[in-house]
Chimera marker file (.cmm) of the C-alpha trace (Angstrom):
<marker_set name="trace">
<marker id="1" x="-21.271" y="-8.833" z="34.727" r="1" g="1" b="0" radius="0.5"/>
<marker id="2" x="-20.390" y="-11.818" z="32.493" r="1" g="1" b="0" radius="0.5"/>
<marker id="3" x="-17.059" y="-13.419" z="31.794" r="1" g="1" b="0" radius="0.5"/>
<marker id="4" x="-15.776" y="-10.733" z="29.473" r="1" g="1" b="0" radius="0.5"/>
<marker id="5" x="-12.318" y="-11.254" z="28.123" r="1" g="1" b="0" radius="0.5"/>
<marker id="6" x="-10.623" y="-7.896" z="28.302" r="1" g="1" b="0" radius="0.5"/>
<marker id="7" x="-7.096" y="-6.775" z="28.701" r="1" g="1" b="0" radius="0.5"/>
<marker id="8" x="-6.581" y="-3.497" z="30.383" r="1" g="1" b="0" radius="0.5"/>
<marker id="9" x="-3.675" y="-1.475" z="31.642" r="1" g="1" b="0" radius="0.5"/>
<marker id="10" x="-4.341" y="1.492" z="33.876" r="1" g="1" b="0" radius="0.5"/>
<marker id="11" x="-1.799" y="4.181" z="34.539" r="1" g="1" b="0" radius="0.5"/>
<marker id="12" x="-3.533" y="6.922" z="36.462" r="1" g="1" b="0" radius="0.5"/>
<marker id="13" x="-2.063" y="10.033" z="38.109" r="1" g="1" b="0" radius="0.5"/>
<marker id="14" x="-1.349" y="8.203" z="41.401" r="1" g="1" b="0" radius="0.5"/>
<marker id="15" x="0.254" y="5.330" z="39.471" r="1" g="1" b="0" radius="0.5"/>
<marker id="16" x="2.554" y="7.774" z="37.712" r="1" g="1" b="0" radius="0.5"/>
<marker id="17" x="3.572" y="9.407" z="41.004" r="1" g="1" b="0" radius="0.5"/>
<marker id="18" x="4.159" y="6.001" z="42.605" r="1" g="1" b="0" radius="0.5"/>
<marker id="19" x="5.843" y="4.459" z="39.534" r="1" g="1" b="0" radius="0.5"/>
<marker id="20" x="3.126" y="1.763" z="39.373" r="1" g="1" b="0" radius="0.5"/>
<marker id="21" x="1.085" y="0.050" z="36.684" r="1" g="1" b="0" radius="0.5"/>
<marker id="22" x="-2.237" y="-1.678" z="37.325" r="1" g="1" b="0" radius="0.5"/>
<marker id="23" x="-3.234" y="-4.364" z="34.837" r="1" g="1" b="0" radius="0.5"/>
<marker id="24" x="-5.753" y="-7.144" z="34.356" r="1" g="1" b="0" radius="0.5"/>
<marker id="25" x="-4.912" y="-10.369" z="32.593" r="1" g="1" b="0" radius="0.5"/>
<marker id="26" x="-7.437" y="-11.480" z="30.010" r="1" g="1" b="0" radius="0.5"/>
<marker id="27" x="-6.894" y="-15.123" z="30.921" r="1" g="1" b="0" radius="0.5"/>
<marker id="28" x="-7.187" y="-14.560" z="34.682" r="1" g="1" b="0" radius="0.5"/>
<marker id="29" x="-9.789" y="-11.821" z="34.835" r="1" g="1" b="0" radius="0.5"/>
<marker id="30" x="-11.736" y="-13.003" z="37.849" r="1" g="1" b="0" radius="0.5"/>
<marker id="31" x="-11.001" y="-14.256" z="41.323" r="1" g="1" b="0" radius="0.5"/>
<marker id="32" x="-14.406" y="-15.652" z="42.255" r="1" g="1" b="0" radius="0.5"/>
<marker id="33" x="-16.892" y="-12.815" z="41.796" r="1" g="1" b="0" radius="0.5"/>
<marker id="34" x="-14.241" y="-10.095" z="41.896" r="1" g="1" b="0" radius="0.5"/>
<marker id="35" x="-12.311" y="-8.640" z="38.998" r="1" g="1" b="0" radius="0.5"/>
<marker id="36" x="-8.655" y="-9.397" z="39.558" r="1" g="1" b="0" radius="0.5"/>
<marker id="37" x="-6.179" y="-6.579" z="39.021" r="1" g="1" b="0" radius="0.5"/>
<marker id="38" x="-2.437" y="-6.658" z="39.556" r="1" g="1" b="0" radius="0.5"/>
<marker id="39" x="-0.272" y="-3.738" z="40.692" r="1" g="1" b="0" radius="0.5"/>
<marker id="40" x="3.446" y="-3.779" z="39.955" r="1" g="1" b="0" radius="0.5"/>
<marker id="41" x="6.275" y="-1.330" z="39.641" r="1" g="1" b="0" radius="0.5"/>
<marker id="42" x="6.384" y="0.321" z="36.207" r="1" g="1" b="0" radius="0.5"/>
<marker id="43" x="9.928" y="-0.903" z="35.479" r="1" g="1" b="0" radius="0.5"/>
<marker id="44" x="8.998" y="-4.469" z="36.398" r="1" g="1" b="0" radius="0.5"/>
<marker id="45" x="5.890" y="-4.314" z="34.210" r="1" g="1" b="0" radius="0.5"/>
<marker id="46" x="7.869" y="-3.009" z="31.218" r="1" g="1" b="0" radius="0.5"/>
<marker id="47" x="10.469" y="-5.762" z="31.684" r="1" g="1" b="0" radius="0.5"/>
<marker id="48" x="7.849" y="-8.534" z="32.048" r="1" g="1" b="0" radius="0.5"/>
<marker id="49" x="5.297" y="-7.367" z="29.448" r="1" g="1" b="0" radius="0.5"/>
<marker id="50" x="6.662" y="-9.441" z="26.516" r="1" g="1" b="0" radius="0.5"/>
<marker id="51" x="6.711" y="-12.606" z="28.643" r="1" g="1" b="0" radius="0.5"/>
<marker id="52" x="3.244" y="-11.872" z="30.039" r="1" g="1" b="0" radius="0.5"/>
<marker id="53" x="1.780" y="-11.329" z="26.577" r="1" g="1" b="0" radius="0.5"/>
<marker id="54" x="3.305" y="-14.581" z="25.329" r="1" g="1" b="0" radius="0.5"/>
<marker id="55" x="2.044" y="-16.461" z="28.378" r="1" g="1" b="0" radius="0.5"/>
<marker id="56" x="-1.469" y="-15.047" z="27.952" r="1" g="1" b="0" radius="0.5"/>
<marker id="57" x="-1.492" y="-15.877" z="24.228" r="1" g="1" b="0" radius="0.5"/>
<marker id="58" x="-0.361" y="-19.470" z="24.843" r="1" g="1" b="0" radius="0.5"/>
<marker id="59" x="-2.981" y="-19.987" z="27.532" r="1" g="1" b="0" radius="0.5"/>
<marker id="60" x="-5.851" y="-18.452" z="25.516" r="1" g="1" b="0" radius="0.5"/>
<marker id="61" x="-4.853" y="-20.453" z="22.426" r="1" g="1" b="0" radius="0.5"/>
<marker id="62" x="-4.730" y="-23.666" z="24.449" r="1" g="1" b="0" radius="0.5"/>
<marker id="63" x="-8.179" y="-23.015" z="25.921" r="1" g="1" b="0" radius="0.5"/>
<marker id="64" x="-9.613" y="-22.191" z="22.483" r="1" g="1" b="0" radius="0.5"/>
<marker id="65" x="-8.013" y="-25.286" z="20.902" r="1" g="1" b="0" radius="0.5"/>
<marker id="66" x="-9.435" y="-27.511" z="23.638" r="1" g="1" b="0" radius="0.5"/>
<marker id="67" x="-12.888" y="-25.943" z="23.221" r="1" g="1" b="0" radius="0.5"/>
<marker id="68" x="-12.669" y="-26.439" z="19.433" r="1" g="1" b="0" radius="0.5"/>
<marker id="69" x="-11.495" y="-30.043" z="19.659" r="1" g="1" b="0" radius="0.5"/>
<marker id="70" x="-14.213" y="-30.999" z="22.150" r="1" g="1" b="0" radius="0.5"/>
<marker id="71" x="-16.874" y="-29.590" z="19.800" r="1" g="1" b="0" radius="0.5"/>
<marker id="72" x="-15.881" y="-31.665" z="16.746" r="1" g="1" b="0" radius="0.5"/>
<marker id="73" x="-17.624" y="-35.002" z="16.231" r="1" g="1" b="0" radius="0.5"/>
<marker id="74" x="-15.748" y="-37.549" z="14.123" r="1" g="1" b="0" radius="0.5"/>
<marker id="75" x="-18.038" y="-40.550" z="14.518" r="1" g="1" b="0" radius="0.5"/>
<marker id="76" x="-20.720" y="-39.575" z="11.974" r="1" g="1" b="0" radius="0.5"/>
<marker id="77" x="-20.651" y="-42.048" z="9.075" r="1" g="1" b="0" radius="0.5"/>
<marker id="78" x="-23.840" y="-41.321" z="7.106" r="1" g="1" b="0" radius="0.5"/>
<marker id="79" x="-26.017" y="-38.425" z="6.060" r="1" g="1" b="0" radius="0.5"/>
<marker id="80" x="-28.820" y="-39.814" z="8.227" r="1" g="1" b="0" radius="0.5"/>
<marker id="81" x="-26.564" y="-39.679" z="11.291" r="1" g="1" b="0" radius="0.5"/>
<marker id="82" x="-25.573" y="-36.137" z="10.321" r="1" g="1" b="0" radius="0.5"/>
<marker id="83" x="-29.228" y="-35.105" z="10.074" r="1" g="1" b="0" radius="0.5"/>
<marker id="84" x="-30.035" y="-36.772" z="13.413" r="1" g="1" b="0" radius="0.5"/>
<marker id="85" x="-27.098" y="-35.059" z="15.120" r="1" g="1" b="0" radius="0.5"/>
<marker id="86" x="-27.945" y="-31.548" z="13.949" r="1" g="1" b="0" radius="0.5"/>
<marker id="87" x="-31.712" y="-32.016" z="13.927" r="1" g="1" b="0" radius="0.5"/>
<marker id="88" x="-34.146" y="-30.176" z="11.721" r="1" g="1" b="0" radius="0.5"/>
<marker id="89" x="-33.528" y="-26.510" z="11.052" r="1" g="1" b="0" radius="0.5"/>
<marker id="90" x="-36.427" y="-24.606" z="12.595" r="1" g="1" b="0" radius="0.5"/>
<marker id="91" x="-37.736" y="-21.146" z="11.970" r="1" g="1" b="0" radius="0.5"/>
<marker id="92" x="-36.425" y="-19.930" z="15.312" r="1" g="1" b="0" radius="0.5"/>
<marker id="93" x="-32.750" y="-20.372" z="14.435" r="1" g="1" b="0" radius="0.5"/>
<marker id="94" x="-31.591" y="-18.089" z="17.251" r="1" g="1" b="0" radius="0.5"/>
<marker id="95" x="-33.034" y="-20.519" z="19.806" r="1" g="1" b="0" radius="0.5"/>
<marker id="96" x="-31.273" y="-23.546" z="18.280" r="1" g="1" b="0" radius="0.5"/>
<marker id="97" x="-28.547" y="-24.929" z="20.513" r="1" g="1" b="0" radius="0.5"/>
<marker id="98" x="-24.980" y="-24.840" z="19.213" r="1" g="1" b="0" radius="0.5"/>
<marker id="99" x="-24.086" y="-28.371" z="18.136" r="1" g="1" b="0" radius="0.5"/>
<marker id="100" x="-20.477" y="-27.894" z="17.078" r="1" g="1" b="0" radius="0.5"/>
<marker id="101" x="-18.941" y="-29.340" z="13.936" r="1" g="1" b="0" radius="0.5"/>
<marker id="102" x="-18.878" y="-32.732" z="12.278" r="1" g="1" b="0" radius="0.5"/>
<marker id="103" x="-15.664" y="-33.951" z="10.689" r="1" g="1" b="0" radius="0.5"/>
<marker id="104" x="-16.812" y="-36.236" z="7.895" r="1" g="1" b="0" radius="0.5"/>
<marker id="105" x="-15.441" y="-38.211" z="4.976" r="1" g="1" b="0" radius="0.5"/>
<marker id="106" x="-15.883" y="-36.470" z="1.603" r="1" g="1" b="0" radius="0.5"/>
<marker id="107" x="-15.334" y="-37.685" z="-1.952" r="1" g="1" b="0" radius="0.5"/>
<marker id="108" x="-15.374" y="-34.207" z="-3.551" r="1" g="1" b="0" radius="0.5"/>
<marker id="109" x="-18.341" y="-34.814" z="-5.862" r="1" g="1" b="0" radius="0.5"/>
<marker id="110" x="-18.902" y="-32.527" z="-8.818" r="1" g="1" b="0" radius="0.5"/>
<marker id="111" x="-21.783" y="-31.571" z="-11.092" r="1" g="1" b="0" radius="0.5"/>
<marker id="112" x="-25.205" y="-32.961" z="-10.200" r="1" g="1" b="0" radius="0.5"/>
<marker id="113" x="-23.841" y="-35.013" z="-7.309" r="1" g="1" b="0" radius="0.5"/>
<marker id="114" x="-22.431" y="-31.854" z="-5.712" r="1" g="1" b="0" radius="0.5"/>
<marker id="115" x="-25.715" y="-29.998" z="-6.310" r="1" g="1" b="0" radius="0.5"/>
<marker id="116" x="-27.581" y="-32.804" z="-4.534" r="1" g="1" b="0" radius="0.5"/>
<marker id="117" x="-25.214" y="-32.610" z="-1.565" r="1" g="1" b="0" radius="0.5"/>
<marker id="118" x="-25.666" y="-28.841" z="-1.381" r="1" g="1" b="0" radius="0.5"/>
<marker id="119" x="-29.455" y="-29.188" z="-1.448" r="1" g="1" b="0" radius="0.5"/>
<marker id="120" x="-29.455" y="-31.827" z="1.290" r="1" g="1" b="0" radius="0.5"/>
<marker id="121" x="-27.255" y="-29.627" z="3.473" r="1" g="1" b="0" radius="0.5"/>
<marker id="122" x="-29.330" y="-26.547" z="2.705" r="1" g="1" b="0" radius="0.5"/>
<marker id="123" x="-32.501" y="-28.293" z="3.924" r="1" g="1" b="0" radius="0.5"/>
<marker id="124" x="-30.848" y="-28.665" z="7.334" r="1" g="1" b="0" radius="0.5"/>
<marker id="125" x="-29.285" y="-25.187" z="7.141" r="1" g="1" b="0" radius="0.5"/>
<marker id="126" x="-25.837" y="-26.777" z="7.200" r="1" g="1" b="0" radius="0.5"/>
<marker id="127" x="-22.786" y="-25.960" z="5.143" r="1" g="1" b="0" radius="0.5"/>
<marker id="128" x="-19.304" y="-27.241" z="4.511" r="1" g="1" b="0" radius="0.5"/>
<marker id="129" x="-17.054" y="-24.984" z="6.554" r="1" g="1" b="0" radius="0.5"/>
<marker id="130" x="-13.573" y="-26.126" z="5.486" r="1" g="1" b="0" radius="0.5"/>
<marker id="131" x="-11.201" y="-29.021" z="4.873" r="1" g="1" b="0" radius="0.5"/>
<marker id="132" x="-8.690" y="-29.295" z="7.740" r="1" g="1" b="0" radius="0.5"/>
<marker id="133" x="-5.012" y="-29.228" z="6.824" r="1" g="1" b="0" radius="0.5"/>
<marker id="134" x="-2.610" y="-32.130" z="7.276" r="1" g="1" b="0" radius="0.5"/>
<marker id="135" x="-4.955" y="-34.955" z="6.373" r="1" g="1" b="0" radius="0.5"/>
<marker id="136" x="-3.920" y="-38.514" z="5.639" r="1" g="1" b="0" radius="0.5"/>
<marker id="137" x="-5.820" y="-40.468" z="2.968" r="1" g="1" b="0" radius="0.5"/>
<marker id="138" x="-4.994" y="-43.819" z="4.567" r="1" g="1" b="0" radius="0.5"/>
<marker id="139" x="-8.157" y="-44.384" z="6.617" r="1" g="1" b="0" radius="0.5"/>
<marker id="140" x="-10.787" y="-42.023" z="5.286" r="1" g="1" b="0" radius="0.5"/>
<marker id="141" x="-13.544" y="-44.522" z="4.640" r="1" g="1" b="0" radius="0.5"/>
<marker id="142" x="-16.583" y="-43.638" z="2.531" r="1" g="1" b="0" radius="0.5"/>
<marker id="143" x="-18.169" y="-40.290" z="1.772" r="1" g="1" b="0" radius="0.5"/>
<marker id="144" x="-21.186" y="-39.703" z="4.020" r="1" g="1" b="0" radius="0.5"/>
<marker id="145" x="-23.133" y="-38.293" z="1.066" r="1" g="1" b="0" radius="0.5"/>
<marker id="146" x="-22.382" y="-40.680" z="-1.809" r="1" g="1" b="0" radius="0.5"/>
<marker id="147" x="-20.874" y="-43.806" z="-0.254" r="1" g="1" b="0" radius="0.5"/>
<marker id="148" x="-17.892" y="-43.494" z="-2.608" r="1" g="1" b="0" radius="0.5"/>
<marker id="149" x="-14.280" y="-43.676" z="-1.433" r="1" g="1" b="0" radius="0.5"/>
<marker id="150" x="-13.439" y="-40.472" z="0.417" r="1" g="1" b="0" radius="0.5"/>
<marker id="151" x="-10.592" y="-38.226" z="-0.721" r="1" g="1" b="0" radius="0.5"/>
<marker id="152" x="-10.502" y="-35.992" z="2.333" r="1" g="1" b="0" radius="0.5"/>
<marker id="153" x="-12.382" y="-34.943" z="5.429" r="1" g="1" b="0" radius="0.5"/>
<marker id="154" x="-14.436" y="-31.786" z="5.774" r="1" g="1" b="0" radius="0.5"/>
<marker id="155" x="-16.019" y="-29.904" z="8.631" r="1" g="1" b="0" radius="0.5"/>
<marker id="156" x="-19.779" y="-29.414" z="8.448" r="1" g="1" b="0" radius="0.5"/>
<marker id="157" x="-21.722" y="-27.038" z="10.684" r="1" g="1" b="0" radius="0.5"/>
<marker id="158" x="-24.790" y="-24.894" z="10.990" r="1" g="1" b="0" radius="0.5"/>
<marker id="159" x="-24.386" y="-21.135" z="10.823" r="1" g="1" b="0" radius="0.5"/>
<marker id="160" x="-25.927" y="-19.593" z="13.944" r="1" g="1" b="0" radius="0.5"/>
<link id1="1" id2="2" r="1" g="1" b="0" radius="0.2"/>
<link id1="2" id2="3" r="1" g="1" b="0" radius="0.2"/>
<link id1="3" id2="4" r="1" g="1" b="0" radius="0.2"/>
<link id1="4" id2="5" r="1" g="1" b="0" radius="0.2"/>
<link id1="5" id2="6" r="1" g="1" b="0" radius="0.2"/>
<link id1="6" id2="7" r="1" g="1" b="0" radius="0.2"/>
<link id1="7" id2="8" r="1" g="1" b="0" radius="0.2"/>
<link id1="8" id2="9" r="1" g="1" b="0" radius="0.2"/>
<link id1="9" id2="10" r="1" g="1" b="0" radius="0.2"/>
<link id1="10" id2="11" r="1" g="1" b="0" radius="0.2"/>
<link id1="11" id2="12" r="1" g="1" b="0" radius="0.2"/>
<link id1="12" id2="13" r="1" g="1" b="0" radius="0.2"/>
<link id1="13" id2="14" r="1" g="1" b="0" radius="0.2"/>
<link id1="14" id2="15" r="1" g="1" b="0" radius="0.2"/>
<link id1="15" id2="16" r="1" g="1" b="0" radius="0.2"/>
<link id1="16" id2="17" r="1" g="1" b="0" radius="0.2"/>
<link id1="17" id2="18" r="1" g="1" b="0" radius="0.2"/>
<link id1="18" id2="19" r="1" g="1" b="0" radius="0.2"/>
<link id1="19" id2="20" r="1" g="1" b="0" radius="0.2"/>
<link id1="20" id2="21" r="1" g="1" b="0" radius="0.2"/>
<link id1="21" id2="22" r="1" g="1" b="0" radius="0.2"/>
<link id1="22" id2="23" r="1" g="1" b="0" radius="0.2"/>
<link id1="23" id2="24" r="1" g="1" b="0" radius="0.2"/>
<link id1="24" id2="25" r="1" g="1" b="0" radius="0.2"/>
<link id1="25" id2="26" r="1" g="1" b="0" radius="0.2"/>
<link id1="26" id2="27" r="1" g="1" b="0" radius="0.2"/>
<link id1="27" id2="28" r="1" g="1" b="0" radius="0.2"/>
<link id1="28" id2="29" r="1" g="1" b="0" radius="0.2"/>
<link id1="29" id2="30" r="1" g="1" b="0" radius="0.2"/>
<link id1="30" id2="31" r="1" g="1" b="0" radius="0.2"/>
<link id1="31" id2="32" r="1" g="1" b="0" radius="0.2"/>
<link id1="32" id2="33" r="1" g="1" b="0" radius="0.2"/>
<link id1="33" id2="34" r="1" g="1" b="0" radius="0.2"/>
<link id1="34" id2="35" r="1" g="1" b="0" radius="0.2"/>
<link id1="35" id2="36" r="1" g="1" b="0" radius="0.2"/>
<link id1="36" id2="37" r="1" g="1" b="0" radius="0.2"/>
<link id1="37" id2="38" r="1" g="1" b="0" radius="0.2"/>
<link id1="38" id2="39" r="1" g="1" b="0" radius="0.2"/>
<link id1="39" id2="40" r="1" g="1" b="0" radius="0.2"/>
<link id1="40" id2="41" r="1" g="1" b="0" radius="0.2"/>
<link id1="41" id2="42" r="1" g="1" b="0" radius="0.2"/>
<link id1="42" id2="43" r="1" g="1" b="0" radius="0.2"/>
<link id1="43" id2="44" r="1" g="1" b="0" radius="0.2"/>
<link id1="44" id2="45" r="1" g="1" b="0" radius="0.2"/>
<link id1="45" id2="46" r="1" g="1" b="0" radius="0.2"/>
<link id1="46" id2="47" r="1" g="1" b="0" radius="0.2"/>
<link id1="47" id2="48" r="1" g="1" b="0" radius="0.2"/>
<link id1="48" id2="49" r="1" g="1" b="0" radius="0.2"/>
<link id1="49" id2="50" r="1" g="1" b="0" radius="0.2"/>
<link id1="50" id2="51" r="1" g="1" b="0" radius="0.2"/>
<link id1="51" id2="52" r="1" g="1" b="0" radius="0.2"/>
<link id1="52" id2="53" r="1" g="1" b="0" radius="0.2"/>
<link id1="53" id2="54" r="1" g="1" b="0" radius="0.2"/>
<link id1="54" id2="55" r="1" g="1" b="0" radius="0.2"/>
<link id1="55" id2="56" r="1" g="1" b="0" radius="0.2"/>
<link id1="56" id2="57" r="1" g="1" b="0" radius="0.2"/>
<link id1="57" id2="58" r="1" g="1" b="0" radius="0.2"/>
<link id1="58" id2="59" r="1" g="1" b="0" radius="0.2"/>
<link id1="59" id2="60" r="1" g="1" b="0" radius="0.2"/>
<link id1="60" id2="61" r="1" g="1" b="0" radius="0.2"/>
<link id1="61" id2="62" r="1" g="1" b="0" radius="0.2"/>
<link id1="62" id2="63" r="1" g="1" b="0" radius="0.2"/>
<link id1="63" id2="64" r="1" g="1" b="0" radius="0.2"/>
<link id1="64" id2="65" r="1" g="1" b="0" radius="0.2"/>
<link id1="65" id2="66" r="1" g="1" b="0" radius="0.2"/>
<link id1="66" id2="67" r="1" g="1" b="0" radius="0.2"/>
<link id1="67" id2="68" r="1" g="1" b="0" radius="0.2"/>
<link id1="68" id2="69" r="1" g="1" b="0" radius="0.2"/>
<link id1="69" id2="70" r="1" g="1" b="0" radius="0.2"/>
<link id1="70" id2="71" r="1" g="1" b="0" radius="0.2"/>
<link id1="71" id2="72" r="1" g="1" b="0" radius="0.2"/>
<link id1="72" id2="73" r="1" g="1" b="0" radius="0.2"/>
<link id1="73" id2="74" r="1" g="1" b="0" radius="0.2"/>
<link id1="74" id2="75" r="1" g="1" b="0" radius="0.2"/>
<link id1="75" id2="76" r="1" g="1" b="0" radius="0.2"/>
<link id1="76" id2="77" r="1" g="1" b="0" radius="0.2"/>
<link id1="77" id2="78" r="1" g="1" b="0" radius="0.2"/>
<link id1="78" id2="79" r="1" g="1" b="0" radius="0.2"/>
<link id1="79" id2="80" r="1" g="1" b="0" radius="0.2"/>
<link id1="80" id2="81" r="1" g="1" b="0" radius="0.2"/>
<link id1="81" id2="82" r="1" g="1" b="0" radius="0.2"/>
<link id1="82" id2="83" r="1" g="1" b="0" radius="0.2"/>
<link id1="83" id2="84" r="1" g="1" b="0" radius="0.2"/>
<link id1="84" id2="85" r="1" g="1" b="0" radius="0.2"/>
<link id1="85" id2="86" r="1" g="1" b="0" radius="0.2"/>
<link id1="86" id2="87" r="1" g="1" b="0" radius="0.2"/>
<link id1="87" id2="88" r="1" g="1" b="0" radius="0.2"/>
<link id1="88" id2="89" r="1" g="1" b="0" radius="0.2"/>
<link id1="89" id2="90" r="1" g="1" b="0" radius="0.2"/>
<link id1="90" id2="91" r="1" g="1" b="0" radius="0.2"/>
<link id1="91" id2="92" r="1" g="1" b="0" radius="0.2"/>
<link id1="92" id2="93" r="1" g="1" b="0" radius="0.2"/>
<link id1="93" id2="94" r="1" g="1" b="0" radius="0.2"/>
<link id1="94" id2="95" r="1" g="1" b="0" radius="0.2"/>
<link id1="95" id2="96" r="1" g="1" b="0" radius="0.2"/>
<link id1="96" id2="97" r="1" g="1" b="0" radius="0.2"/>
<link id1="97" id2="98" r="1" g="1" b="0" radius="0.2"/>
<link id1="98" id2="99" r="1" g="1" b="0" radius="0.2"/>
<link id1="99" id2="100" r="1" g="1" b="0" radius="0.2"/>
<link id1="100" id2="101" r="1" g="1" b="0" radius="0.2"/>
<link id1="101" id2="102" r="1" g="1" b="0" radius="0.2"/>
<link id1="102" id2="103" r="1" g="1" b="0" radius="0.2"/>
<link id1="103" id2="104" r="1" g="1" b="0" radius="0.2"/>
<link id1="104" id2="105" r="1" g="1" b="0" radius="0.2"/>
<link id1="105" id2="106" r="1" g="1" b="0" radius="0.2"/>
<link id1="106" id2="107" r="1" g="1" b="0" radius="0.2"/>
<link id1="107" id2="108" r="1" g="1" b="0" radius="0.2"/>
<link id1="108" id2="109" r="1" g="1" b="0" radius="0.2"/>
<link id1="109" id2="110" r="1" g="1" b="0" radius="0.2"/>
<link id1="110" id2="111" r="1" g="1" b="0" radius="0.2"/>
<link id1="111" id2="112" r="1" g="1" b="0" radius="0.2"/>
<link id1="112" id2="113" r="1" g="1" b="0" radius="0.2"/>
<link id1="113" id2="114" r="1" g="1" b="0" radius="0.2"/>
<link id1="114" id2="115" r="1" g="1" b="0" radius="0.2"/>
<link id1="115" id2="116" r="1" g="1" b="0" radius="0.2"/>
<link id1="116" id2="117" r="1" g="1" b="0" radius="0.2"/>
<link id1="117" id2="118" r="1" g="1" b="0" radius="0.2"/>
<link id1="118" id2="119" r="1" g="1" b="0" radius="0.2"/>
<link id1="119" id2="120" r="1" g="1" b="0" radius="0.2"/>
<link id1="120" id2="121" r="1" g="1" b="0" radius="0.2"/>
<link id1="121" id2="122" r="1" g="1" b="0" radius="0.2"/>
<link id1="122" id2="123" r="1" g="1" b="0" radius="0.2"/>
<link id1="123" id2="124" r="1" g="1" b="0" radius="0.2"/>
<link id1="124" id2="125" r="1" g="1" b="0" radius="0.2"/>
<link id1="125" id2="126" r="1" g="1" b="0" radius="0.2"/>
<link id1="126" id2="127" r="1" g="1" b="0" radius="0.2"/>
<link id1="127" id2="128" r="1" g="1" b="0" radius="0.2"/>
<link id1="128" id2="129" r="1" g="1" b="0" radius="0.2"/>
<link id1="129" id2="130" r="1" g="1" b="0" radius="0.2"/>
<link id1="130" id2="131" r="1" g="1" b="0" radius="0.2"/>
<link id1="131" id2="132" r="1" g="1" b="0" radius="0.2"/>
<link id1="132" id2="133" r="1" g="1" b="0" radius="0.2"/>
<link id1="133" id2="134" r="1" g="1" b="0" radius="0.2"/>
<link id1="134" id2="135" r="1" g="1" b="0" radius="0.2"/>
<link id1="135" id2="136" r="1" g="1" b="0" radius="0.2"/>
<link id1="136" id2="137" r="1" g="1" b="0" radius="0.2"/>
<link id1="137" id2="138" r="1" g="1" b="0" radius="0.2"/>
<link id1="138" id2="139" r="1" g="1" b="0" radius="0.2"/>
<link id1="139" id2="140" r="1" g="1" b="0" radius="0.2"/>
<link id1="140" id2="141" r="1" g="1" b="0" radius="0.2"/>
<link id1="141" id2="142" r="1" g="1" b="0" radius="0.2"/>
<link id1="142" id2="143" r="1" g="1" b="0" radius="0.2"/>
<link id1="143" id2="144" r="1" g="1" b="0" radius="0.2"/>
<link id1="144" id2="145" r="1" g="1" b="0" radius="0.2"/>
<link id1="145" id2="146" r="1" g="1" b="0" radius="0.2"/>
<link id1="146" id2="147" r="1" g="1" b="0" radius="0.2"/>
<link id1="147" id2="148" r="1" g="1" b="0" radius="0.2"/>
<link id1="148" id2="149" r="1" g="1" b="0" radius="0.2"/>
<link id1="149" id2="150" r="1" g="1" b="0" radius="0.2"/>
<link id1="150" id2="151" r="1" g="1" b="0" radius="0.2"/>
<link id1="151" id2="152" r="1" g="1" b="0" radius="0.2"/>
<link id1="152" id2="153" r="1" g="1" b="0" radius="0.2"/>
<link id1="153" id2="154" r="1" g="1" b="0" radius="0.2"/>
<link id1="154" id2="155" r="1" g="1" b="0" radius="0.2"/>
<link id1="155" id2="156" r="1" g="1" b="0" radius="0.2"/>
<link id1="156" id2="157" r="1" g="1" b="0" radius="0.2"/>
<link id1="157" id2="158" r="1" g="1" b="0" radius="0.2"/>
<link id1="158" id2="159" r="1" g="1" b="0" radius="0.2"/>
<link id1="159" id2="160" r="1" g="1" b="0" radius="0.2"/>
</marker_set>
């Protein structure tokens, strides 16, 4: 069995008789090879449930944020570097290793320049995913596609 992330609360007939609740935390599902379950008194569980849910949410968010941040490259400064990083898009897309995202300078081209960017990305099976919020224009550098002064940064990735 893999590392499934489930949350489960069990209240069976014996639990009802004994005033117990058995639960598994999504963020602490395993203890080695064993599934970890916790038994507590029903009243205690009801009293602690809001705190537990908040604690689990904070921990899962922190883990996801760390995983996201470690999978974003910010050192790509040219289209050639972008192409080298992601590699050629093969026919067997399902076998292609996840490469993460590239945060790159972008000048927001329009018209033919934008069409050229789209075609170059399409050849590598890449796309612009989004423009992160809270950007500062102070040190953006040059657009990796056109060499013009960048107006913002974008995230580029391959759809898997």
